[in-house]
N, C-alpha and C positions, 0 to 999 in steps of 0.2 A: 482481550478487550470486549469481544462480542459477548462472551459469557457474562461479564460484568454488566453490560448494558441490558442484556436480557433479564438478569436477576433483578436489576433496579426496576424495570418495567413490570415484572411480575409482582414485586413488592408494592408498587404504587397501585396496581389494580386490585390487589388483595385488600388494601386499606379502604377502598370505596364501598360504601353500603348505603342503602336507602331505608326509609321506614318500612317499606314493604318487605325488604330483605330480612329485617329483624323480626317482623311479624310472622314470617314463615317458619320461625323456629319456636322452640318451647320457651315460655316465660321463665326468667331467672327468679322472680318473686311474684307471688300472688297473695293479695290481702283482701279481706272483706271488711266492709264498713257499714255502719248504720246510717251514715251520712248519704245525702243524695250525690250523684256524680258531680254536679256543679259545686256543691259545698266542699267535697273532697278535693276537686281540682283546684279550687281557689285557696285551699289550705296548703296544698303541696307546691303550687306553682312559684310562690316567692322564693322558696329554697332552691328550686331549679334555676331561677333567674340569678340567684346569688352564686350558684355554681358556674353558670354560663349566661352571659347577657344575650346570647343568640337563641335561648330556649323559647319555644313557642307553645301556645295553647290554642286549640281549635275545638269547636263543637262538632260532634259527629251525629249521625242518625240515632245512636244508642247511648250517647254520653259525651265524653271528652277525650281528647288525645293531646298529650304533651310530648314534645320532641326536643331532644338536646343533641347538638352536634355543630359542625361547621363545614363550610365549603361543600364537598360531595361526600362527607362522611357523617353518618348518623350514629351516635354513640348509644343513646337511650331513647326508648319509646315507652310511654305509659298509656295504656288503654284503660279507660274507666267506663264501665257499663252499668246501666240500671239493673237492679235485681228487685225482687219483691220486698226484701228486708233492707234495702238501701243501695249499695253498690259493690262492685268487685273491681279491683284494680290489678292489672297484669303488667309487670315491668319486663321489658325486653331489652337486653343489653348486648352490644356488639362483642365485648370481651368481658363477660360476666366475672371471670376469675381475676381480672385486673381492676381492683377497686381503689388504687392509689389516687387520692384526690377526689374520688367519686362517692365516698361513703355517705355523704350528706343526702344524696339522692335516695338511697335505700332507707336511711334514717327517717326521711320526711314521710315515707309511707307509714311507718310504724307510729310516728308522732301524730299523724292526722287521722288515724283509724277512728 
């Protein structure tokens, strides 16, 4: 019984992640766009909201950040930064290999380039 309780506790802790946790890893996808960070974010964000009503978009010092997740688990973070030619967007995902039901998030990046 102790083993079971310990295993459940470890599994619950492993599922918790914050935006900063995701940003400390390599991006799953990186795309460049001729659009400004604001234009790119406004193009992508409706599809993120369609995926999850808890998705948020905030302005940062260098562009925009979109965050998708719930409770204490962040699933996706999109960092959009200004470049000389437009913007660069980096998508960080908690479980990049598990795209079941999340392909629209990646597709939105390609559609809005």
